[in-house]
C-alpha positions in Angstrom: 0.0 0.4 -0.1 1.2 3.5 -0.4 2.4 5.5 2.5 0.7 9.2 2.8 2.1 11.5 5.1 -0.7 13.7 6.9 -0.1 16.8 8.2 -1.8 16.3 10.8 -1.7 20.2 12.6 -3.6 21.5 9.5 -7.7 22.1 9.9 -9.9 23.8 12.4 -10.4 20.4 14.3 -6.5 19.3 14.1 -4.4 17.9 15.8 -7.5 15.5 17.5 -9.3 14.4 14.6 -6.6 14.7 12.0 -5.2 11.7 14.2 -8.5 10.1 14.9 -9.0 9.9 11.1 -5.3 8.9 10.2 -6.3 5.9 13.0 -9.6 5.2 11.2 -8.3 5.6 7.6 -6.6 1.9 7.8 -3.8 3.6 5.4 0.1 3.5 5.7 -0.2 6.7 7.2 2.8 8.9 8.7 2.1 11.9 11.1 3.8 15.3 10.5 3.7 17.5 13.7 4.6 18.7 17.2 5.1 15.1 18.3 4.6 16.3 22.1 1.0 17.7 20.8 0.7 13.9 18.5 2.1 10.9 20.6 -1.1 10.7 23.4 -3.6 11.2 21.0 -1.5 8.3 18.7 -1.2 6.0 22.2 -0.6 2.2 21.1 -1.8 2.2 17.4 1.3 2.6 16.4 1.1 5.4 13.8 4.3 6.9 13.0 4.9 10.3 13.9 7.3 13.0 11.8 8.3 16.2 14.3 7.7 19.3 12.9 7.1 21.9 15.8 6.0 24.8 13.6 2.0 25.4 12.2 1.4 27.9 9.2 -2.4 29.4 10.1 -4.6 30.4 8.0 -3.6 34.4 8.5 -0.5 33.9 7.4 1.6 34.8 4.1 1.8 31.0 2.6 5.1 32.0 0.7 6.5 34.3 3.3 5.7 31.9 6.0 7.1 28.4 4.3 10.3 30.8 3.9 9.9 32.3 7.8 9.3 28.3 9.1 11.0 26.2 7.3 9.6 23.1 9.9 6.3 23.9 9.8 4.1 20.4 9.5 2.7 21.3 5.4 6.6 21.7 4.3 8.0 18.9 6.1 5.2 16.6 4.8 5.5 18.0 1.7 9.7 17.0 1.8 9.0 14.2 2.4 6.9 13.5 -0.7 10.3 15.3 -2.8 12.6 13.0 -1.2 10.6 10.2 -1.9 10.0 8.5 1.8 5.8 8.5 1.1 3.7 8.4 -1.7 1.3 11.5 -1.5 0.3 14.3 0.7 -2.9 15.0 2.5 -3.7 18.6 4.5 -6.6 20.3 6.1 -4.5 23.4 6.5 -4.4 26.4 4.8 -4.9 25.7 0.9 -2.5 28.5 0.2 0.0 26.7 2.3 -0.4 23.4 0.8 -0.3 24.8 -2.9 2.6 26.6 -1.6 4.4 23.9 -0.5 3.5 21.5 -2.9 4.7 23.8 -6.3 8.1 24.9 -4.6 9.3 21.9 -2.4 7.8 19.0 -4.1 7.6 20.9 -7.4 5.8 21.0 -10.8 5.6 18.3 -13.4 7.3 18.9 -16.6 4.8 21.1 -18.9 2.8 22.3 -16.4 3.3 26.1 -15.7 0.5 26.0 -12.6 -0.9 23.7 -10.5 -4.5 23.4 -10.4 -7.2 22.4 -7.9 -10.0 19.8 -9.0 -12.7 19.2 -7.7 -15.1 15.9 -7.9 -18.9 16.4 -8.0 -21.1 13.6 -6.8 -23.1 14.0 -9.7 -24.6 10.8 -11.8 -23.6 7.1 -11.0 -20.0 8.1 -10.7 -19.3 12.2 -10.1 -17.0 14.0 -12.5 -14.7 16.9 -12.1 -14.4 20.6 -12.6 -11.3 22.1 -12.4 -9.9 25.0 -11.9 -11.5 25.4 -8.0 -9.5 28.4 -6.9 -5.8 27.9 -7.7 -5.9 30.1 -10.7 -8.1 33.5 -10.5 -6.7 34.3 -14.1 -5.3 31.7 -17.0 -4.5 31.9 -19.8 -5.3 29.2 -22.8 -2.4 27.0 -22.2 -3.4 26.6 -19.0 -6.9 25.7 -19.8 -5.1 22.8 -22.2 -3.6 21.9 -19.2 -6.2 21.7 -17.0 -7.9 19.5 -19.3 -5.3 17.2 -19.7 -5.3 16.6 -15.9 -8.7 16.7 -15.5 -9.2 13.9 -17.8 -6.0 11.9 -16.4 -7.6 11.8 -12.9 -11.1 11.1 -14.0 -9.7 7.8 -15.5 -7.7 7.2 -12.6 -10.6 8.2 -10.0 -13.7 7.9 -11.3 -12.6 4.5 -13.6 -13.5 6.4 -16.2 -12.4 5.4 -20.2 -12.0 8.4 -22.4 -13.3 11.0 -20.7 -15.6 13.9 -22.3 -14.0 17.0 -21.7 -16.2 20.6 -21.7 -15.4 24.2 -21.5 -17.6 26.2 -19.4 -19.2 28.7 -21.1 -21.9 31.8 -21.2 -23.6 29.1 -23.7 -22.6 26.3 -26.2 -22.0 27.6 -29.5 -18.4 27.7 -29.8 -18.4 32.0 -30.7 -19.5 32.3 -27.1 -17.7 33.6 -24.2 -14.9 36.4 -24.0 -12.1 36.3 -26.3 -10.4 33.8 -23.5 -13.0 31.3 -24.0 -13.3 31.1 -27.9 -9.2 30.6 -28.1 -9.5 28.1 -25.7 -12.2 26.1 -27.3 -9.8 26.3 -30.7 -7.0 24.9 -28.8 -8.9 22.5 -26.9 -10.1 20.7 -30.4 -6.7 20.2 -31.1 -5.6 19.1 -27.4 -5.2 15.1 -27.0 -8.1 15.0 -24.8 -11.9 14.0 -25.8 -13.4 17.2 -25.9 -17.0 18.1 -26.8 -17.5 21.9 -26.7 -19.3 24.5 -24.5 -20.8 23.5 -21.6 -22.7 25.7 -19.6 -23.3 26.3 -15.3 -26.3 23.8 -15.6 -23.7 21.0 -16.8 -22.0 21.1 -13.1 -25.1 18.7 -12.3 -25.7 16.9 -15.1 -24.9 13.7 -16.7 -22.1 14.8 -19.2 -19.2 15.9 -19.3 -17.0 13.9 -17.6 -14.9 17.0 -16.8 -15.5 20.4 -16.8 -12.5 23.1 -17.0 -12.8 27.3 -16.4 -10.5 29.5 -15.1 -10.2 29.5 -10.5 -12.2 32.8 -10.4 -15.2 31.2 -12.2 -15.1 27.7 -10.7 -15.2 28.2 -7.4 -17.9 30.3 -7.7 -20.0 27.6 -9.4 -18.8 24.6 -7.4 -19.6 26.7 -4.1 -22.8 28.2 -5.6 -24.0 24.4 -6.4 -22.9 23.3 -3.3 -25.2 26.0 -1.4 -27.9 24.7 -3.8 -27.8 21.2 -2.6 -27.8 22.2 0.8 -30.9 24.3 0.5 -32.9 21.7 -1.2 -31.5 18.6 1.5 -33.1 21.5 4.3 -36.7 22.1 2.2 -36.4 18.3 1.7 -36.0 17.5 5.4 -38.7 19.9 6.1 -41.1 18.5 3.9 -40.9 14.9 4.7 -40.6 16.4 8.7 -44.4 17.4 8.1 -45.5 14.3 6.4 -44.0 12.1 8.9 -46.0 14.0 12.0 -48.7 12.5 9.9 -47.4 9.0 8.6 -44.5 8.1 11.4 -45.0 4.4 9.6 -43.2 6.0 6.1 -40.0 6.7 8.7 -38.5 2.8 7.9 -38.9 3.8 4.7 -37.4 6.7 4.2 -35.0 7.7 6.5 -32.3 4.8 4.2 -33.1 6.8 1.7 -32.1 10.3 3.0 -29.1 9.3 4.5 -28.2 7.6 1.3 -28.7 11.0 -0.2 -26.9 12.9 2.3 -24.0 10.8 2.5 -23.6 11.4 -1.4 -23.7 15.1 -1.5 -21.6 15.9 1.7 -18.2 16.7 1.4 -17.0 14.4 4.2 -17.6 11.2 1.5 -15.2 12.0 -0.9 -12.5 14.0 1.9 -11.2 16.3 -0.6 -9.9 18.0 -3.8 -7.0 16.9 -5.9 -4.1 19.2 -6.3 -2.7 18.7 -9.3 0.7 19.5 -11.4 3.0 18.9 -9.3 5.6 15.9 -8.5 3.7 14.2 -6.0 -0.1 12.8 -5.1 -1.5 15.7 -3.0 -5.1 15.8 -1.3 -6.4 19.6 -0.2 -8.9 18.7 2.2 -11.6 21.0 4.0 -10.6 23.4 6.6 -13.8 22.2 8.7 -12.8 18.3 8.4 -13.5 15.2 10.9 -12.1 12.5 11.0 -14.6 10.8 8.3 -13.6 13.5 6.0 -9.6 12.8 6.8 -10.1 9.1 6.5 -12.0 9.6 3.0 -9.0 11.9 2.2 -5.8 9.6 2.7 -8.2 6.7 1.9 -8.3 8.6 -1.9 -4.3 10.0 -2.0 -3.9 6.2 -1.6 -6.3 5.5 -4.7 -4.7 8.3 -7.0 -1.1 7.0 -5.9 -2.0 3.6 -6.4 -3.8 4.2 -9.6 -0.8 5.2 -10.9 -1.9 9.5 -11.8 1.0 10.5 -11.5 2.0 8.7 -15.1 -1.4 9.6 -16.9 -0.8 12.7 -16.3 2.8 12.4 -18.0 1.4 10.5 -20.4 -1.1 13.1 -21.3 1.2 15.7 -21.0 3.6 14.3 -23.8 1.0 13.7 -26.3 
């Protein structure tokens, strides 16, 4: 099994929840953080600890903090990946710090101008990949092409989709729609080594097609957070309406409760752990800052899966094509 480094000090509920998630995951994991705080939480579980006394907080400037806090948990974890001592990294800490450490310490892949955050949207039977989810607010055509190649590789690896379809997020499906950026990207993606199906619109984020949606980080982040908020709103409406029905028909609870629980679990971010940072020479997962032990455990399992299914080799192959 692949071995994964966990930034045990990163996240709103660290280190208690990160350690609990590591123990529950069943993954070969190395905890990185303040040994004095971690050891009592690890107990007799046998999970190894690599000491890192410093922490980069959400309020720190990521690049400056990496220079000043060379023994921070995220920097030490990234160095373990760079040295080949582990196969991947998970962090629920500062996204900026995780990205900076990955780019500067692990290093970018050859042929990648900018690493990108790829998010899984739990739609349909398998889900779909949307990128960029916030790493690069301003992009050029070449970046969108690289995003498409990396996103397709992730869809193959994580979702098991053969020759995944790729769409460009736009304000209409016609080739001439959008800003100059989208029009240029459309032409470039038609020539790229991906199964490009053209422009797609916002509603396609939760439709069956395409398997991968490409956009800039500003648009992608807004679109994803809007869809997440809508999902929560709809779930609350369903709970409210069904609550009233069950007052009148309590006998239906046995039938409806398991289905509602399954729907909630499918839509909840904890079920899929985190987003993948693509374009660096290591498998990196960025978990949500409020991750519970369940989310951490799932993020670790997801990272192992990507490492063992040779995600990096798939990306390199796509970039060379």
